[in-house]
C-alpha positions in Angstrom: -17.2 1.7 8.7 -16.8 0.6 12.3 -15.8 1.7 15.8 -12.8 0.0 17.5 -11.9 1.5 20.8 -8.0 0.8 21.8 -7.4 0.6 25.8 -4.8 1.4 27.6 -2.8 3.4 25.1 0.8 5.2 26.8 0.5 9.0 27.4 3.5 9.5 25.4 2.5 7.2 22.6 -0.9 9.5 22.4 1.1 12.8 22.3 3.1 11.5 20.1 0.5 10.5 18.1 -1.5 13.6 18.2 1.7 15.9 17.2 2.3 13.6 14.0 -1.5 14.5 13.5 -1.4 18.2 13.7 1.5 18.3 11.4 -0.1 17.1 9.0 -3.6 18.7 9.4 -5.2 15.4 10.5 -7.4 14.8 13.3 -6.0 12.3 15.9 -8.7 9.2 14.3 -7.4 9.6 11.2 -3.5 9.7 11.9 -3.9 6.5 13.9 -5.8 4.8 11.0 -3.3 6.2 9.1 -0.6 4.8 11.4 -2.6 1.2 11.9 -2.9 0.4 8.1 1.1 1.3 7.4 1.6 -1.4 10.2 -0.3 -4.0 8.8 1.1 -3.4 5.3 4.8 -3.4 7.0 3.5 -6.9 9.1 2.5 -8.2 5.9 5.7 -7.6 4.0 8.1 -8.9 7.0 6.1 -12.2 6.1 5.9 -12.0 1.8 6.9 -15.2 0.6 9.5 -15.4 -2.1 7.0 -16.6 -4.9 4.8 -13.9 -5.2 2.4 -13.1 -8.2 4.0 -10.0 -9.7 0.6 -8.2 -9.3 0.6 -8.8 -5.6 4.4 -7.5 -5.7 3.5 -4.4 -7.6 0.2 -4.0 -5.3 2.4 -3.8 -2.0 4.4 -1.3 -3.6 1.1 0.7 -4.3 -0.1 0.2 -0.9 2.8 1.5 1.0 2.1 4.5 -1.0 -1.3 4.6 -0.3 -2.4 4.4 -3.7 -4.5 1.4 -3.9 -7.8 2.4 -5.3 -8.2 3.1 -8.9 -4.7 4.6 -9.7 -3.7 0.8 -9.3 -6.7 -0.7 -11.4 -5.6 1.5 -13.7 -1.9 0.9 -14.3 -2.4 -2.7 -13.9 -5.4 -2.6 -17.2 -2.3 -0.5 -18.8 0.4 -3.1 -18.1 -2.0 -5.5 -19.3 -2.9 -4.0 -22.4 0.8 -3.5 -23.2 1.7 -6.9 -22.8 -1.0 -8.7 -25.1 0.1 -6.2 -28.1 3.9 -7.8 -26.9 2.1 -11.3 -27.5 2.9 -12.6 -30.8 5.6 -9.4 -32.0 8.2 -11.3 -34.2 11.8 -11.8 -32.0 14.3 -9.8 -33.1 17.4 -12.0 -34.5 20.0 -10.3 -33.0 23.1 -12.8 -34.8 
């Protein structure tokens, strides 16, 4: 990990972040990183193209919930395995 210095943060904003961090038991830096991640995700979603793959769409939903580590990969592997099981299955006759 690396460090980043943000200059000229307005005092009211800093106080608001400190209060939010205290509420959830985070450090100021931890809360600031969390807010930066959420801001990046929101910015990406604002410019999403309509032809995203299903994988990317589902991944962004997991990212919104901060669950993009192993949990995402496990669920996507499960979805893929179920999809492969469906392949070649006889289609029912609805007539």
